[in-house]
C-alpha positions as CSV (number, residue, x, y, z in Angstrom):
1,M,0.0,0.0,0.0
2,N,1.3,3.4,-0.9
3,T,0.5,6.0,1.7
4,T,1.2,9.9,2.0
5,V,1.7,11.4,5.9
6,R,-0.3,16.0,7.3
7,A,-0.8,19.8,13.0
8,R,-2.3,22.9,14.5
9,G,-1.8,26.3,16.0
10,F,1.1,28.5,17.0
11,A,4.0,26.1,17.5
12,A,7.4,25.3,16.0
13,L,7.2,23.1,13.0
14,V,9.6,20.6,11.4
15,A,10.8,21.8,8.0
16,G,9.1,19.6,5.4
17,A,6.2,17.1,5.7
18,V,6.7,13.5,6.6
19,V,5.4,11.2,3.9
20,V,4.4,7.6,4.2
21,A,4.8,6.3,0.6
22,G,6.8,8.0,-2.1
23,T,4.4,10.0,-4.3
24,M,1.5,12.1,-3.2
25,L,-1.3,11.3,-5.6
26,A,-4.0,13.8,-6.6
27,P,-7.4,12.2,-6.0
28,T,-9.5,11.3,-9.0
29,A,-12.7,13.1,-8.0
30,A,-16.2,12.8,-9.3
31,S,-18.0,16.0,-10.1
32,A,-21.1,17.2,-8.3
33,A,-23.5,20.1,-8.9
34,E,-25.6,20.3,-5.7
35,K,-25.3,23.1,-3.2
36,V,-23.3,22.0,-0.1
37,V,-22.1,23.5,3.2
38,L,-18.6,22.2,4.2
39,S,-17.9,22.6,7.9
40,K,-15.7,19.7,8.9
41,G,-12.9,17.6,7.3
42,H,-10.4,18.1,4.6
43,T,-11.0,20.1,1.4
44,D,-8.7,21.7,-1.2
45,A,-10.7,24.9,-1.2
46,V,-8.6,26.5,-4.0
47,D,-8.0,23.6,-6.4
48,V,-6.2,24.7,-9.6
49,H,-7.0,22.9,-12.9
50,F,-5.8,23.3,-16.5
51,E,-7.8,21.5,-19.2
52,D,-8.3,22.2,-22.9
53,G,-6.1,25.3,-22.7
54,A,-8.1,26.9,-19.8
55,L,-7.1,27.6,-16.2
56,S,-9.9,27.1,-13.7
57,L,-10.5,27.0,-9.9
58,K,-12.5,24.2,-8.4
59,V,-13.1,22.8,-4.9
60,N,-11.9,19.3,-4.2
61,D,-14.3,18.1,-1.5
62,D,-12.5,15.3,0.5
63,T,-15.2,15.4,3.3
64,V,-17.0,12.7,1.3
65,S,-15.7,9.4,0.0
66,P,-14.9,9.2,-2.9
67,A,-13.8,12.8,-3.1
68,V,-15.9,15.1,-5.3
69,T,-14.9,18.1,-7.5
70,R,-17.3,21.0,-7.0
71,D,-17.8,24.5,-8.5
72,P,-16.9,27.1,-5.9
73,A,-20.3,28.7,-6.6
74,D,-22.0,25.6,-5.2
75,V,-20.0,25.6,-1.9
76,T,-20.4,27.5,1.4
77,F,-17.4,27.1,3.7
78,Q,-18.5,27.2,7.3
79,V,-16.1,28.4,10.1
80,L,-17.8,26.8,13.1
81,P,-18.2,28.6,16.4
82,E,-15.7,26.1,17.9
83,A,-13.0,27.9,15.8
84,A,-13.1,30.9,18.2
85,M,-9.9,31.6,20.1
86,A,-8.0,34.5,21.7
87,V,-5.2,36.3,19.9
88,P,-1.9,35.2,21.6
89,D,-0.1,37.6,23.8
90,D,2.8,37.5,21.4
91,S,3.9,40.6,19.4
92,R,4.5,38.4,16.4
93,F,0.7,37.9,16.0
94,A,-0.3,41.6,16.5
95,F,-1.5,41.6,12.9
96,L,-4.5,39.5,14.1
97,G,-5.6,42.2,16.6
98,P,-5.0,43.1,20.3
99,A,-3.8,40.3,22.5
100,G,-6.8,38.5,24.0
101,S,-9.2,39.7,21.4
102,R,-11.3,37.1,19.7
103,I,-10.8,35.6,16.2
104,W,-12.1,32.6,14.4
105,L,-9.2,30.3,13.1
106,L,-9.2,27.4,10.8
107,P,-5.7,25.9,11.6
108,M,-3.1,24.8,9.1
109,T,-2.9,21.5,10.9
110,Q,-6.0,19.3,11.0
111,D,-8.5,19.6,13.9
112,P,-11.3,17.0,13.4
113,R,-13.8,19.4,14.9
114,L,-13.3,22.0,12.1
115,L,-12.9,22.5,8.4
116,W,-9.4,22.0,7.0
117,P,-9.1,24.0,3.8
118,G,-6.0,24.4,1.6
119,W,-4.9,25.0,-1.9
120,N,-3.8,22.4,-4.4
121,T,-1.9,22.2,-7.8
122,T,-1.3,18.5,-7.8
123,T,-3.4,18.0,-11.0
124,L,-1.1,20.3,-13.0
125,K,1.5,18.7,-15.1
126,T,5.2,19.7,-15.2
127,G,6.6,21.3,-18.3
128,V,3.4,23.2,-19.1
129,F,4.0,26.5,-17.3
130,E,7.0,28.7,-17.2
131,G,9.0,27.9,-14.0
132,N,6.5,25.1,-13.4
133,K,4.4,27.4,-11.2
134,V,1.2,29.4,-11.1
135,R,0.5,32.6,-9.3
136,L,-2.4,32.5,-6.8
137,S,-3.9,35.8,-5.7
138,L,-6.5,37.0,-3.2
139,V,-7.9,40.0,-5.1
140,D,-10.8,41.1,-2.9
141,V,-12.6,40.4,0.4
142,Q,-16.1,41.5,1.3
143,G,-17.3,40.9,4.8
144,P,-17.8,42.2,8.3
145,G,-14.1,41.7,9.4
146,T,-10.6,41.1,8.2
147,V,-9.2,37.9,6.7
148,T,-5.6,36.7,7.0
149,L,-4.1,33.5,5.7
150,F,-0.7,32.6,7.1
151,T,1.7,29.7,7.7
152,Q,4.4,29.4,10.3
153,D,8.2,29.0,10.3
154,S,10.2,26.4,12.2
155,F,10.1,28.6,15.3
156,G,6.3,29.2,15.2
157,G,6.6,32.7,13.7
158,P,3.9,33.7,11.2
159,I,4.5,33.9,7.4
160,I,1.6,35.9,6.0
161,K,0.4,34.7,2.6
162,F,-2.8,36.8,2.1
163,R,-4.0,39.7,4.2
164,D,-6.9,42.0,3.2
165,D,-6.5,44.9,5.7
166,D,-3.2,46.2,4.3
167,G,-4.3,46.3,0.6
168,L,-5.1,43.7,-2.1
169,P,-4.3,41.9,-4.3
170,D,-1.8,39.7,-2.5
171,T,0.0,37.1,-4.6
172,I,2.1,34.0,-4.0
173,D,3.8,31.7,-6.5
174,V,2.7,28.0,-6.1
175,P,4.8,25.3,-7.8
176,V,2.9,22.6,-9.6
177,K,2.3,19.3,-7.7
178,T,1.8,21.3,-4.5
179,H,-0.7,20.5,-1.7
180,A,-0.6,23.1,1.1
181,H,-2.5,24.3,4.1
182,S,-2.4,27.6,6.1
183,N,-4.1,29.2,9.1
184,W,-7.3,31.0,7.9
185,A,-8.1,33.8,10.5
186,F,-11.4,35.8,10.5
187,S,-11.8,38.8,12.8
188,A,-15.6,38.8,13.1
189,L,-18.7,36.7,12.7
190,G,-20.8,36.8,9.6
191,S,-20.7,36.1,5.8
192,Y,-17.6,36.7,3.7
193,T,-16.9,36.6,-0.1
194,L,-13.2,35.9,-0.9
195,K,-12.2,36.4,-4.5
196,F,-9.3,34.2,-5.6
197,Q,-7.6,34.2,-8.9
198,A,-4.9,32.0,-10.6
199,D,-2.6,33.2,-13.4
200,A,0.2,31.4,-15.3
201,T,2.4,31.8,-18.3
202,L,2.6,28.8,-20.6
203,T,6.0,27.7,-21.9
204,D,5.1,29.2,-25.3
205,G,4.6,32.6,-23.7
206,T,0.8,32.5,-23.7
207,T,-0.7,33.9,-20.5
208,V,-3.8,32.2,-18.9
209,S,-6.0,33.3,-16.1
210,T,-9.1,32.2,-14.2
211,G,-10.2,35.7,-13.5
212,P,-11.7,36.4,-10.0
213,V,-13.6,33.5,-8.6
214,D,-16.0,34.0,-5.6
215,Y,-15.6,31.8,-2.5
216,S,-18.3,32.0,0.2
217,F,-17.5,31.7,3.9
218,V,-19.8,31.9,6.9
219,V,-18.2,32.5,10.3
220,G,-20.4,31.2,13.1
221,E,-23.9,29.7,12.8
222,L,-25.6,29.5,9.5
223,S,-28.7,31.6,8.9
224,G,-31.9,29.8,9.8
225,S,-33.3,30.8,6.3
226,G,-30.9,28.4,4.6
227,P,-32.0,25.2,2.9
228,Q,-33.0,22.3,5.0
229,V,-30.8,19.2,4.7
230,S,-32.1,16.4,2.5
231,L,-30.9,12.8,2.2
232,S,-30.5,10.5,-0.7
233,V,-29.0,7.0,-1.1
234,S,-26.4,6.3,-3.8
235,G,-24.7,3.1,-4.9
236,M,-27.6,0.8,-5.7
237,A,-27.0,-0.9,-9.1
238,D,-29.8,-1.8,-11.5
239,E,-29.2,-5.6,-10.8
240,Y,-26.9,-7.8,-8.8
241,Q,-25.8,-11.4,-9.1
242,P,-26.1,-13.6,-5.9
243,N,-23.2,-13.1,-3.6
244,D,-22.3,-9.6,-5.0
245,T,-21.4,-7.0,-2.4
246,V,-23.9,-4.1,-2.2
247,T,-22.6,-0.8,-0.8
248,L,-25.0,2.0,-0.1
249,T,-24.1,5.5,0.9
250,A,-26.3,8.2,2.4
251,V,-25.6,11.6,0.9
252,Q,-26.5,14.9,2.6
253,T,-27.5,18.0,0.6
254,P,-26.2,20.4,1.8
255,Q,-23.5,18.7,3.8
256,T,-23.9,19.3,7.6
257,E,-22.0,18.4,10.7
258,L,-24.6,15.7,11.6
259,D,-23.1,12.2,11.4
260,H,-25.5,9.8,13.1
261,Y,-27.6,7.5,10.8
262,H,-29.8,4.5,11.0
263,W,-30.5,2.1,8.1
264,F,-33.9,0.4,7.5
265,S,-35.1,-2.4,5.3
266,R,-38.5,-3.7,4.2
267,C,-38.9,-6.9,2.2
268,P,-41.9,-8.3,0.3
269,G,-44.6,-9.6,2.6
270,T,-43.8,-7.2,5.4
271,A,-45.6,-3.9,6.0
272,D,-43.2,-2.2,8.4
273,W,-39.7,-0.9,8.1
274,A,-37.1,-2.7,10.3
275,V,-34.0,-1.1,11.6
276,I,-30.7,-2.8,10.6
277,A,-28.9,-3.4,13.8
278,G,-25.4,-2.0,14.2
279,E,-25.5,0.3,11.2
280,A,-25.1,3.9,12.3
281,G,-22.7,5.3,9.7
282,P,-23.2,6.9,6.3
283,S,-22.4,3.6,4.5
284,Y,-24.0,0.2,4.6
285,S,-22.5,-2.9,2.9
286,F,-24.1,-6.4,2.7
287,T,-24.1,-9.4,0.4
288,A,-26.9,-9.8,-2.2
289,T,-28.9,-13.0,-2.0
290,R,-32.0,-14.3,-3.9
291,E,-33.9,-14.0,-0.6
292,L,-33.3,-10.3,-0.6
293,N,-34.7,-9.7,-4.1
294,A,-37.1,-6.7,-4.2
295,C,-36.2,-5.6,-0.6
296,E,-36.2,-1.8,-0.1
297,Y,-33.6,0.2,1.9
298,L,-33.6,3.7,3.2
299,A,-31.5,5.8,5.6
300,K,-32.4,8.4,8.2
301,L,-30.2,11.2,9.6
302,Y,-30.5,12.2,13.2
303,D,-29.6,15.4,15.1
304,D,-28.0,15.7,18.5
305,D,-31.3,15.1,20.2
306,H,-31.8,11.9,18.2
307,T,-34.6,13.5,16.2
308,V,-34.9,12.6,12.6
309,A,-33.4,15.5,10.5
310,A,-33.9,13.9,7.1
311,T,-35.1,10.6,5.5
312,S,-34.1,9.3,2.1
313,E,-36.3,7.9,-0.6
314,P,-36.2,4.1,-0.6
315,V,-34.1,2.2,-3.1
316,T,-34.9,-1.3,-4.3
317,L,-32.5,-4.3,-4.6
318,W,-32.9,-6.6,-7.6
319,V,-31.1,-9.9,-7.6
320,A,-31.0,-12.0,-10.8
321,F,-33.2,-15.0,-10.8
322,P,-33.2,-18.0,-13.2
323,P,-36.1,-18.4,-15.8
324,Q,-39.2,-19.7,-14.2
325,D,-40.8,-21.5,-17.2
326,P,-40.1,-25.2,-16.6
327,G,-40.8,-26.1,-20.2
328,R,-38.0,-23.9,-21.5
329,S,-35.5,-23.9,-18.6
330,Q,-32.9,-26.0,-17.0
331,T,-32.1,-26.4,-13.3
332,I,-28.4,-26.2,-12.6
333,T,-27.1,-27.3,-9.3
334,A,-23.7,-26.3,-8.1
335,S,-21.9,-27.2,-4.9
336,I,-19.2,-25.1,-3.2
337,D,-16.6,-26.6,-0.9
338,E,-16.9,-24.7,2.4
339,T,-13.1,-24.1,2.3
340,Q,-13.4,-22.3,-1.1
341,G,-13.9,-18.6,-1.7
342,S,-11.4,-15.8,-1.2
343,L,-10.2,-13.3,1.3
344,V,-9.0,-10.0,-0.2
345,I,-7.5,-6.9,1.3
346,S,-7.4,-3.8,-0.8
347,V,-7.1,0.0,-1.0
348,N,-8.6,2.4,-3.5
349,P,-5.8,3.1,-6.0
350,D,-6.9,6.7,-6.1
351,D,-6.9,7.1,-2.4
352,R,-3.7,5.6,-1.0
353,A,-1.6,8.6,-0.2
354,V,-1.4,9.8,3.4
355,V,0.5,13.1,4.1
356,L,1.2,13.7,7.8
357,P,1.2,17.4,8.9
358,P,4.5,19.0,9.6
359,A,5.7,17.7,12.9
360,Q,5.5,19.8,16.1
361,L,7.5,19.8,19.3
362,S,5.9,17.8,22.0
363,P,4.8,19.6,25.2
364,G,7.9,18.4,26.9
365,G,10.1,19.7,24.0
366,D,11.9,16.3,23.6
367,R,10.1,14.8,20.5
368,W,8.9,15.8,17.1
369,E,5.3,14.6,16.8
370,S,2.6,14.5,14.1
371,N,-0.8,12.9,13.8
372,G,-2.7,11.7,10.7
373,E,-5.2,9.2,9.4
374,L,-4.7,6.0,7.4
375,R,-6.8,5.9,4.2
376,P,-9.6,3.3,4.2
377,V,-8.6,-0.4,3.9
378,T,-11.2,-2.8,2.6
379,V,-11.3,-6.5,3.6
380,T,-13.7,-8.8,1.6
381,D,-14.3,-12.4,2.7
382,T,-16.4,-14.6,0.5
383,R,-15.4,-17.9,2.0
384,A,-18.4,-20.1,2.7
385,G,-16.8,-21.7,5.7
386,Q,-16.4,-18.4,7.5
387,P,-13.1,-19.2,9.3
388,G,-12.6,-15.6,10.4
389,W,-9.6,-13.4,9.4
390,S,-7.0,-11.1,10.7
391,A,-5.7,-8.0,8.8
392,S,-2.3,-6.5,9.7
393,G,0.2,-3.9,8.5
394,Q,3.9,-3.4,8.7
395,I,6.5,-0.9,7.3
396,P,9.3,-3.3,6.6
397,T,12.0,-0.7,5.8
398,D,13.1,2.7,7.2
399,F,11.6,6.0,6.2
400,T,14.0,7.6,3.7
401,A,14.6,11.1,2.5
402,P,15.9,12.0,-1.0
403,D,19.3,12.9,0.5
404,G,19.6,9.4,2.0
405,A,18.7,10.4,5.6
406,T,16.6,7.8,7.4
407,F,14.6,7.1,10.6
408,S,13.1,3.8,11.8
409,A,9.6,2.8,10.8
410,G,9.1,2.0,14.5
411,Y,8.6,5.7,15.3
412,L,5.2,5.5,13.6
413,G,2.3,4.0,15.6
414,W,-1.4,3.6,15.0
415,S,-4.8,3.4,16.7
416,P,-7.0,1.1,14.5
417,R,-10.7,1.5,14.1
418,V,-13.6,-0.1,12.1
419,L,-15.2,2.3,9.6
420,A,-18.0,0.0,8.4
421,Q,-18.9,-3.7,8.3
422,G,-21.6,-5.9,6.8
423,A,-24.7,-7.2,8.6
424,G,-23.8,-10.2,10.8
425,Q,-20.1,-9.4,10.8
426,G,-18.2,-9.1,14.1
427,V,-15.2,-7.1,13.0
428,V,-13.0,-5.8,15.9
429,A,-10.3,-3.1,15.6
430,G,-6.8,-4.2,16.5
431,P,-5.0,-2.9,19.6
432,E,-3.3,0.5,19.7
433,V,0.4,0.4,18.8
434,A,2.5,3.2,20.3
435,P,5.5,4.6,18.5
436,Y,8.9,3.1,19.5
437,V,10.3,4.1,22.8
438,V,13.8,3.0,23.9
439,G,13.4,0.1,26.3
440,S,9.8,-0.7,25.5
441,G,9.7,-1.3,21.7
442,G,6.6,-0.5,19.7
443,G,5.8,1.0,16.3
444,L,4.9,-0.4,12.9
445,G,8.4,-1.6,12.1
446,T,7.0,-5.0,13.1
447,S,3.6,-6.5,12.1
448,A,0.6,-5.0,13.9
449,V,-3.0,-6.1,13.8
450,L,-5.4,-3.6,12.0
451,G,-8.6,-5.6,12.6
452,T,-10.0,-9.1,13.1
453,A,-13.2,-11.0,12.5
454,P,-14.0,-14.1,14.6
455,S,-14.8,-17.5,13.2
456,G,-18.4,-17.5,12.0
457,N,-18.7,-13.7,11.7
458,G,-16.2,-12.7,9.1
459,R,-18.0,-13.1,5.8
460,G,-18.8,-9.9,4.0
461,T,-17.0,-6.6,3.4
462,A,-15.5,-4.4,6.1
463,Q,-13.6,-1.1,6.0
464,L,-10.8,-0.4,8.4
465,S,-8.7,2.7,9.2
466,A,-6.3,3.9,11.9
467,G,-5.2,7.1,13.5
468,L,-1.5,7.5,12.8
469,R,1.0,9.0,15.4
470,L,4.6,9.8,14.5
471,S,7.0,10.5,17.4
472,L,10.7,11.2,16.5
473,P,13.8,12.2,18.5
474,T,14.5,15.9,18.2
475,E,17.9,15.1,16.6
476,T,16.1,13.8,13.5
477,A,17.2,15.7,10.5
478,A,14.6,18.0,8.8
479,G,13.3,16.8,5.5
480,T,10.6,14.9,3.7
481,Y,10.7,11.1,4.3
482,T,8.8,8.3,2.6
483,A,8.0,4.7,3.4
484,T,5.6,2.0,2.2
485,L,3.0,0.2,4.4
486,T,2.4,-3.4,3.5
487,L,-1.0,-4.8,4.3
488,T,-1.9,-8.5,4.6
489,A,-5.0,-10.6,5.6
490,I,-5.0,-14.2,6.7
């Protein structure tokens, strides 16, 4: 498995991101046209594209899986009230306002409670633009307060990228194949329109530009007059063969911070909908059988008071049947040895890069530390005998930098978790594995269990992931390091 490793706040940062797996891959995103509100999770808010001779700005929405490419006009970026913080009593941050005054900050290192926007040129090819770069500009801001985007140096000092209260436009050069994040600071609650623009010169001297593109931000609560959330179910095919895996996904429009679901089914001959036990996430996977033919499925979304916020329209499962006319049909009987079938572990080839945030000093000042998230790992078991299974991972070689510097794979640990599993499965996440500490071992330099399914409860499809934690000695040389995580299932 190829993986790419991404921190928060006003702290000293290691120079260069740590990468698990050599190349950071730009996701192959589907397109979507519905209006959405993005309030949590990762998004490349300013996503630069070049197609058919035209430069354009898009939004790569990675808050859903698979990622979706959206028009900025269809997206509202919400800075939740939880983003509020006091300006530090540090003269270096005086540009944000008086010490102790309130701002709303989306940090450059991921906070799972907030939106994590950045800019992205990974879809652009080398050799197309002069200097292999584009110019990204903030040309205008309209709103109740000031807006500042800034990164930080290795000593925690601010590096201002865009700032509207000292005159615009502000411009930065962004190399192609860049994925970057910054701190987004807003000085007041309310609605903002940020106008971004990308410009470039082609290698033949031709200039191209996106022109100003509007990006809508809301700081604080959304207006009560906004659209109500609706729910739909995607993923149902026109027809399945017996033993095919069915994966349904509940899709919110617009996207909200609500994340509690229940799935329901209703089969021919029954009048009432039945809740599907153990399914409380946005996705539900199960195995198609002839007995489930014509069954209906729907999802419900719940708010914090466990009140139904939205209900999807039902979708119907159709499973292929043999011809029923005995005069013109044949009956074919097949037997399957209970030991046959297959156990497969896989990752989405377009979603296998994990980039850890730049490492920060630990509170004790004696370690460089960074946290990230393993991309989803799918385990599919079609063996009739249901012997159970165990999925594990290991980084068999050291992390390596382009200059030959290395550090041990044991300095990376994980906290496994189960993202989804089929009805009747009993998948359990593996134990937490802490990064290596002298005298106590640890880390992913040796094989570690990601998840298991007991005998009799393993058949079906499950998705696994893990929180990643990197903890390095402070003497580790700055740089960008790569390694490959190998996954196995037995």
